[in-house]
LUMKE-212653 format. One line per 10 residues: their letters; for each residue z, y, x of C-alpha. Coordinates in pm, 1 decimal, decimal comma, m for minus. Example, Ala and Ser with C-alpha at 12.3 -4.5 7.8 and 13.67 -1.06 7.14 Angstrom:
BEGIN
AS	780,0/m450,0/1230,0 ~ 714,0/m106,0/1367,0
//
This chain:
BEGIN
MKVLVIGGGA	9505,1/8470,3/7075,2 ~ 9549,3/8171,0/7287,0 ~ 9565,4/8256,9/7649,6 ~ 9565,8/8028,9/7940,9 ~ 9749,5/8168,7/8276,3 ~ 9626,6/7955,1/8575,3 ~ 9882,9/7983,8/8853,9 ~ 10244,3/8067,7/8832,4 ~ 10308,3/8306,3/9123,1 ~ 10366,3/8660,3/9089,9
AGLMAAGFSA	10044,2/8778,8/8932,1 ~ 10046,6/8487,7/8686,5 ~ 10412,1/8513,6/8559,5 ~ 10360,8/8909,8/8482,3 ~ 10010,3/8827,9/8293,7 ~ 10191,8/8541,3/8087,3 ~ 10488,7/8796,0/8021,5 ~ 10274,5/9088,9/7930,3 ~ 10042,1/8860,9/7704,0 ~ 10312,0/8704,2/7531,6
QNGHSVTIVE	10476,2/9046,2/7477,0 ~ 10172,5/9171,6/7275,5 ~ 10177,5/8840,7/7054,0 ~ 9946,1/8634,7/7210,4 ~ 9999,3/8226,6/7225,3 ~ 10034,4/8157,1/7631,9 ~ 10023,0/7857,1/7831,4 ~ 10102,7/7885,4/8197,7 ~ 9918,1/7635,0/8416,0 ~ 10103,0/7571,5/8738,9
RNARPARKVM	10049,7/7274,7/8978,6 ~ 10397,7/7275,0/9126,0 ~ 10713,7/7189,1/8946,2 ~ 10857,6/7540,6/9004,6 ~ 10682,4/7871,4/8984,5 ~ 10642,0/8140,5/9235,9 ~ 10696,7/7922,8/9543,7 ~ 10559,0/8200,8/9752,5 ~ 10777,6/8462,5/9603,2 ~ 11029,0/8261,7/9730,3
ITGKGRCNLT	10947,0/8279,6/10105,1 ~ 10848,6/8665,2/10135,2 ~ 11049,3/8897,3/10323,1 ~ 11198,4/8606,4/10511,2 ~ 11338,6/8478,4/10191,1 ~ 11475,3/8825,5/10092,0 ~ 11177,0/8920,3/9869,6 ~ 11025,1/9259,8/9947,1 ~ 10904,2/9279,2/9598,4 ~ 10733,9/9634,7/9615,3
NDCTVEECVA	10757,0/9976,2/9786,8 ~ 10965,6/10255,5/9639,8 ~ 10633,6/10509,0/9669,6 ~ 10355,8/10675,0/9465,6 ~ 10036,1/10537,2/9352,7 ~ 9826,9/10740,1/9620,3 ~ 10087,9/10576,2/9888,6 ~ 10018,6/10212,2/9760,9 ~ 9642,7/10286,7/9728,7 ~ 9635,1/10454,6/10113,3
NTPRNGRFLY	9834,2/10119,7/10235,6 ~ 9572,1/9908,5/10074,4 ~ 9284,3/9916,0/10334,6 ~ 9051,6/9659,7/10142,2 ~ 8952,4/9794,9/9817,6 ~ 9256,3/10027,8/9763,4 ~ 9052,0/10249,2/9497,4 ~ 8975,0/9962,4/9259,2 ~ 9357,8/9949,8/9218,5 ~ 9424,6/10297,0/9095,9
SALSAFPPSA	9403,3/10218,1/8741,6 ~ 9653,3/9908,0/8740,4 ~ 9894,0/10095,5/8970,1 ~ 9886,8/10384,7/8766,1 ~ 9955,3/10169,6/8459,6 ~ 10235,1/9971,1/8633,4 ~ 10361,5/10163,0/8942,0 ~ 10641,4/10061,8/9173,2 ~ 10876,6/10247,0/8962,5 ~ 10755,3/10013,6/8665,3
VMELVRSCGV	10806,3/9698,6/8853,5 ~ 11172,0/9788,3/8979,2 ~ 11278,9/9876,6/8632,3 ~ 11124,8/9558,8/8471,3 ~ 11315,9/9359,7/8765,8 ~ 11648,4/9540,5/8687,5 ~ 11628,5/9486,0/8319,8 ~ 11619,0/9118,4/8391,3 ~ 11944,2/9163,5/8549,1 ~ 11844,0/9196,7/8940,9
PLKTERGNRV	11994,5/9514,8/9091,4 ~ 11783,7/9644,5/9374,5 ~ 11800,7/9838,5/9710,1 ~ 11561,4/10041,2/9920,2 ~ 11546,0/9972,9/10291,1 ~ 11373,4/10133,1/10579,5 ~ 11009,2/10192,9/10480,8 ~ 11094,6/10233,5/10133,5 ~ 11100,1/9860,3/10096,0 ~ 11227,3/9742,9/9772,2
FPVSDKAVDV	11479,9/9421,5/9788,3 ~ 11730,1/9243,5/9534,4 ~ 12097,5/9373,2/9649,7 ~ 12220,3/9001,9/9686,8 ~ 11908,4/8961,7/9935,4 ~ 11784,3/8636,2/9763,5 ~ 11427,2/8590,3/9655,5 ~ 11519,4/8338,1/9391,1 ~ 11688,9/8616,9/9189,9 ~ 11367,0/8808,1/9176,4
VDALVRFADK	11167,3/8456,2/9089,9 ~ 11425,3/8417,2/8812,3 ~ 11402,4/8730,3/8671,8 ~ 10982,6/8697,2/8675,6 ~ 11029,5/8353,0/8485,6 ~ 11309,5/8518,0/8237,2 ~ 11020,3/8794,0/8179,7 ~ 10724,1/8536,3/8137,4 ~ 10959,4/8298,9/7918,8 ~ 11047,1/8588,1/7674,3
GNPLHVEGRV	10747,9/8480,0/7475,3 ~ 10820,8/8103,4/7513,1 ~ 10504,1/8017,1/7673,0 ~ 10410,7/7646,0/7725,9 ~ 10419,9/7527,4/8091,1 ~ 10169,0/7236,9/8197,1 ~ 10209,2/7102,6/8532,8 ~ 9857,5/7027,0/8676,3 ~ 9567,0/7167,0/8888,9 ~ 9287,4/7317,0/8735,0
TDLLLREGVC	8939,6/7164,4/8889,5 ~ 8705,4/7348,4/8627,8 ~ 8638,0/7627,7/8396,4 ~ 8511,0/7523,5/8075,8 ~ 8197,5/7765,8/7996,8 ~ 7911,4/7801,4/7750,6 ~ 7678,1/8062,9/7701,8 ~ 7853,9/8339,0/7920,5 ~ 8186,0/8266,6/7768,7 ~ 8496,5/8095,0/7940,7
FGVRLEDGRE	8668,4/7893,2/7667,0 ~ 8924,4/7686,4/7867,1 ~ 8983,1/7447,4/8186,9 ~ 8968,4/7103,2/8277,2 ~ 9263,2/6923,9/8499,0 ~ 9249,1/6697,8/8778,1 ~ 9348,0/6439,5/8540,2 ~ 9079,3/6477,8/8299,4 ~ 9254,9/6679,7/8048,4 ~ 9101,5/6975,8/7883,9
LTADAVIVCT	9273,8/7283,3/7770,5 ~ 9079,6/7522,1/7533,3 ~ 9176,1/7915,6/7498,5 ~ 9031,8/8245,0/7388,3 ~ 9105,2/8396,5/7738,1 ~ 9163,9/8239,7/8094,1 ~ 9342,0/8450,1/8329,0 ~ 9298,8/8322,1/8710,3 ~ 9594,6/8404,5/8917,2 ~ 9576,6/8095,6/9186,8
GGASYPQTGS	9633,9/8320,7/9480,7 ~ 9442,1/8307,3/9795,9 ~ 9432,3/8040,2/10099,6 ~ 9755,6/8141,6/10298,4 ~ 10056,7/7912,6/10303,0 ~ 9871,4/7633,8/10119,7 ~ 10209,6/7455,1/10095,9 ~ 10298,3/7692,3/9819,6 ~ 10023,1/7576,1/9622,2 ~ 9764,2/7848,4/9727,6
TGDGYRLAEQ	9478,1/7643,8/9843,7 ~ 9183,3/7864,3/9727,0 ~ 9106,7/7698,0/9403,2 ~ 9052,0/8029,3/9256,6 ~ 8778,8/8090,1/9466,4 ~ 8576,4/7774,6/9353,0 ~ 8640,3/7867,4/9000,6 ~ 8490,2/8205,2/9040,4 ~ 8203,9/8083,8/9192,9 ~ 8160,9/7837,8/8940,5
AGHTVVPCRP	8157,6/8130,6/8700,7 ~ 7918,2/8303,6/8878,2 ~ 8094,6/8535,4/9065,3 ~ 8045,9/8641,3/9448,8 ~ 8338,1/8560,1/9685,7 ~ 8362,7/8790,5/9999,9 ~ 8448,7/8534,9/10292,8 ~ 8810,2/8466,8/10351,3 ~ 9008,0/8552,2/10679,3 ~ 9376,7/8576,2/10763,1
SLVPLVCREA	9548,3/8913,1/10701,9 ~ 9918,9/9002,3/10826,2 ~ 9906,5/8693,3/11046,2 ~ 10028,8/8638,6/11399,4 ~ 9797,0/8683,8/11704,0 ~ 9694,6/8442,4/11961,8 ~ 9713,5/8598,3/12320,8 ~ 9595,1/8557,9/12635,5 ~ 9877,3/8616,7/12867,3 ~ 10067,7/8309,0/12965,8
DCAAMQGLSL	10407,5/8500,1/12987,9 ~ 10409,3/8518,1/12610,4 ~ 10486,1/8161,6/12611,6 ~ 10747,2/8213,6/12888,5 ~ 10923,2/8460,7/12643,4 ~ 10894,7/8246,0/12356,8 ~ 11158,5/8314,1/12115,1 ~ 11223,0/8692,9/12241,7 ~ 11263,3/8939,1/11976,0 ~ 11206,4/9303,4/12062,0
KNAALTVEDT	11398,0/9547,4/11814,6 ~ 11282,7/9900,4/11921,3 ~ 10946,9/9875,9/12068,2 ~ 10654,6/10113,6/12028,7 ~ 10315,0/9940,1/11968,3 ~ 9971,7/10087,1/12024,3 ~ 9678,2/9884,8/11945,3 ~ 9347,1/9962,8/12130,0 ~ 8989,5/9865,8/12022,7 ~ 8823,1/9818,7/12348,4
VRHKTLYRDF	8476,4/9786,5/12201,6 ~ 8498,5/10114,3/12027,6 ~ 8715,6/10260,7/12295,3 ~ 8978,4/10414,1/12024,8 ~ 9341,7/10365,2/11931,2 ~ 9339,4/10160,3/11618,2 ~ 9702,2/10147,3/11495,0 ~ 10062,4/10276,2/11604,0 ~ 10385,6/10138,4/11512,2 ~ 10748,2/10128,2/11601,5
GEMLFTHFGV	11000,2/9829,7/11531,9 ~ 11033,6/9451,5/11553,5 ~ 10815,7/9178,2/11736,8 ~ 10838,9/8863,2/11858,9 ~ 10693,8/8652,1/12165,3 ~ 10578,9/8308,5/12083,6 ~ 10440,0/8003,3/12241,0 ~ 10087,7/8120,6/12111,5 ~ 10131,7/8483,1/12162,0 ~ 10311,4/8745,0/11932,6
SGPMILSASA	10433,9/8776,6/11556,6 ~ 10684,4/8993,2/11406,2 ~ 10670,6/9258,7/11155,5 ~ 10463,7/9509,8/11375,6 ~ 10240,9/9244,0/11467,5 ~ 10141,4/9138,8/11103,8 ~ 10096,8/9502,7/11006,6 ~ 9889,3/9557,7/11306,9 ~ 9673,3/9231,9/11229,9 ~ 9527,6/9382,4/10911,3
HMTDMQEGRY	9339,9/9662,4/11112,5 ~ 9163,2/9412,1/11336,1 ~ 8880,1/9391,3/11078,0 ~ 8611,9/9235,2/11334,1 ~ 8798,1/8980,0/11545,1 ~ 8636,9/8904,5/11870,0 ~ 8802,1/8724,9/12155,5 ~ 8937,2/9021,7/12387,3 ~ 8837,9/9289,8/12172,9 ~ 9181,4/9436,3/12080,8
RLHIDLKPAL	9460,2/9520,5/12325,0 ~ 9817,2/9567,7/12276,0 ~ 10013,5/9825,0/12436,0 ~ 10387,0/9760,8/12409,4 ~ 10639,7/10057,6/12523,0 ~ 10964,6/9877,6/12597,7 ~ 11129,2/10199,6/12636,2 ~ 11010,4/10444,1/12390,9 ~ 11302,8/10672,1/12385,9 ~ 11236,7/10755,6/12765,1
SAEQLDARLV	10943,4/10947,3/12886,4 ~ 10786,8/10829,7/13217,9 ~ 11001,9/11081,0/13418,6 ~ 11314,8/10965,2/13257,0 ~ 11260,6/10611,4/13318,5 ~ 11173,7/10662,0/13663,4 ~ 11514,2/10875,2/13706,6 ~ 11663,2/10585,5/13556,7 ~ 11559,9/10325,4/13781,6 ~ 11646,5/10538,2/14074,3
RELAAEQNRA	12002,2/10529,3/13943,9 ~ 12017,7/10166,1/13864,9 ~ 11862,1/10059,9/14212,8 ~ 12123,5/10289,6/14391,8 ~ 12398,4/10168,8/14191,4 ~ 12302,4/9791,9/14271,8 ~ 12140,1/9846,8/14603,6 ~ 12250,0/9531,3/14766,2 ~ 12176,2/9290,5/14461,8 ~ 11856,1/9139,4/14387,3
LGNMLPALLP	11610,2/9323,4/14169,5 ~ 11623,9/9033,4/13906,4 ~ 12001,0/9062,9/13901,1 ~ 11970,8/9427,6/13825,7 ~ 11715,1/9437,2/13566,2 ~ 11898,6/9280,9/13278,7 ~ 12072,5/9620,8/13254,2 ~ 11708,3/9731,0/13128,3 ~ 11537,4/9426,0/13012,9 ~ 11601,0/9112,4/12805,2
RSMVVPACER	11649,0/8825,0/13037,8 ~ 11340,1/8625,5/12954,3 ~ 11144,3/8932,7/13049,6 ~ 11283,2/9005,7/13384,8 ~ 11062,5/8730,7/13586,2 ~ 10743,4/8849,3/13366,1 ~ 10812,6/9200,6/13462,9 ~ 10860,8/9134,4/13820,0 ~ 10509,1/8960,8/13832,9 ~ 10336,1/9208,0/13648,5
AGLDPARKCH	10439,6/9486,1/13898,4 ~ 10369,6/9239,9/14196,4 ~ 10753,3/9222,4/14283,7 ~ 10975,0/8955,3/14407,2 ~ 11277,0/8941,1/14170,5 ~ 11486,0/8811,5/14495,9 ~ 11401,6/9156,9/14662,9 ~ 11720,0/9356,2/14734,5 ~ 11726,3/9683,1/14538,2 ~ 11736,5/9895,2/14847,2
AVSREERRRL	11415,9/9759,6/14978,1 ~ 11205,1/9872,5/14646,4 ~ 10980,3/10130,9/14763,1 ~ 10896,7/10442,0/14522,6 ~ 10554,0/10302,7/14465,4 ~ 10704,7/9977,0/14366,0 ~ 10952,6/10156,6/14133,6 ~ 10657,6/10330,6/13958,2 ~ 10459,3/10006,5/13942,2 ~ 10788,4/9866,7/13761,9
AAVLKDWTVT	10837,8/10158,9/13529,3 ~ 10453,6/10151,0/13457,6 ~ 10495,2/9788,8/13319,9 ~ 10793,6/9887,9/13109,2 ~ 10636,2/10182,7/12943,9 ~ 10282,2/9959,8/12913,7 ~ 10342,9/9590,4/12874,1 ~ 9977,1/9483,4/12785,5 ~ 9883,1/9186,0/12576,0 ~ 9524,6/9096,7/12517,2
VNGFRPLSEA	9430,4/8925,3/12164,1 ~ 9213,6/8619,1/12163,1 ~ 9223,2/8585,8/11795,3 ~ 9434,4/8519,0/11441,1 ~ 9639,3/8238,5/11401,3 ~ 9490,2/7994,8/11125,3 ~ 9440,7/8124,0/10767,4 ~ 9741,7/7870,0/10662,2 ~ 9981,8/8083,4/10840,5 ~ 9875,9/8422,2/10716,2
IVTSGGVSVK	10104,5/8599,3/10466,9 ~ 9786,8/8724,7/10265,5 ~ 9415,0/8645,6/10268,5 ~ 9165,0/8910,3/10320,7 ~ 8876,6/8854,9/10137,7 ~ 8801,8/8697,0/9751,2 ~ 8664,4/8756,5/9425,9 ~ 8425,9/9071,6/9449,2 ~ 8586,2/9360,5/9287,1 ~ 8260,8/9505,5/9212,5
EIDAKTMASK	8223,3/9212,8/8941,9 ~ 8559,5/9294,1/8775,2 ~ 8674,0/9573,3/8543,7 ~ 8934,6/9774,6/8715,0 ~ 9126,7/9860,4/8408,8 ~ 9157,8/9494,0/8257,4 ~ 9077,8/9283,6/8553,8 ~ 8802,4/9126,9/8315,7 ~ 8533,6/8967,8/8450,5 ~ 8198,3/9171,7/8413,2
LVKGLYFAGE	7997,9/8826,7/8413,1 ~ 8198,4/8591,8/8190,3 ~ 8351,6/8680,4/7873,9 ~ 8730,2/8583,6/7825,5 ~ 8753,2/8524,3/8197,9 ~ 9016,7/8740,9/8410,2 ~ 9124,2/8761,2/8773,8 ~ 9459,9/8895,1/8919,4 ~ 9670,6/8876,6/9213,8 ~ 9559,9/8767,2/9573,1
VLDVDAYTGG	9244,4/8563,9/9429,9 ~ 9081,0/8908,1/9426,4 ~ 8929,4/9083,0/9736,5 ~ 9207,7/9359,4/9781,3 ~ 9479,5/9336,3/10056,9 ~ 9742,3/9553,8/10203,9 ~ 9993,8/9601,9/10483,3 ~ 10320,8/9483,7/10497,0 ~ 10620,4/9644,6/10297,6 ~ 10583,9/9491,0/9952,4
FNLQIAFATG	10241,0/9644,3/9886,4 ~ 10070,0/9297,6/9830,6 ~ 10332,9/9186,7/9580,0 ~ 10286,7/9535,0/9407,2 ~ 9929,3/9465,1/9378,9 ~ 9994,5/9104,1/9243,3 ~ 10231,1/9271,7/8965,9 ~ 10001,1/9570,1/8886,7 ~ 9679,5/9365,9/8845,0 ~ 9867,7/9075,2/8662,7
AAAGRGLERM	10008,1/9354,3/8409,1 ~ 9636,5/9471,3/8366,8 ~ 9515,4/9129,7/8277,6 ~ 9764,7/9050,3/8047,7 ~ 9747,0/9395,8/7853,7 ~ 9374,0/9387,1/7897,9 ~ 9371,1/9111,0/7624,7 ~ 9408,6/9367,0/7366,9 ~ 9102,7/9557,0/7467,2 ~ 8885,8/9250,3/7450,5
QEI	9019,1/9172,5/7135,4 ~ 8906,7/9518,3/6995,1 ~ 8570,5/9424,3/7113,7
//
């Protein structure tokens, strides 16, 4: 069987590898000179390739259509991904939150492993951009490239990614191809994306990274806590970013300016009473110094002035002159640094795309189109997305494997 895999990313390389493993003649069509460019930048260039957890935990960490993935994840779970990558010569390690990385901390090692797996069947690599599917009477029999070339095949697997990080080649082409075939494309929005915030002091603290902060996300419309986390975040010129923020953004499914509020506990290890006692000690020990000169013992320097402003205090004021009420206001700021979310950063800055080809029109076991024979979809082009922690790459691997293996079922039919 002749197979065309459109896109040489995580899902595409996995689909190509399993297709070739089953004896099919595979051609990978990739618009970039090098495959898997997006994999190269995941995990800050270290590549968090999966999460060492159960299938059930993967599903639970996939808020968008997680149940659809159960069959694909069961057939190719995180343990199988890890075994495959190790078999390709890349030792792995597991870090906080069961995140799996190469021991080398180099994403290129994972990319090279995926390429080795895909190339075992000696597939043909074609550089170019697919502009159209070749369709006839409900059957997909190939693709047309931007330069006019037509490639025919018995099966076409679309693994073009989403619309995030377009510089890596994920420009949303797969959605257009899906619509051409009659598929429903759920409108896309950014997920795992930095947040634009209202407060001006975010920009004043640009570049500041908090390592051990506690985050609570409040939905002010529904008057409920939406999400909690503990870890790292970053202040930027537009608002906030970092691992906790990216994870939190995935929960903000109905973004409206001012709807979501972030509550940051800068001293999560201390209760309010313990923090007040700490402030009493620090103020007494530095009673003749300015408050602004004492606070770096408790805060990063770039937060000192914003903290004083939020508490209504003059940083030049002597520590001995700070009243009990002022001290409690300062403690309240440190335990609840509030930031108002005005919106997401652009989709081009998101780690993943939320939305895509409707999974109602895709066979969950094989990733085959229910509308067009010979057409498959895998990876981020589908309307599935997960939280941070390696889950999104795991989805790409599992759906790519399902599509590559699913060709056997089509052949039987």
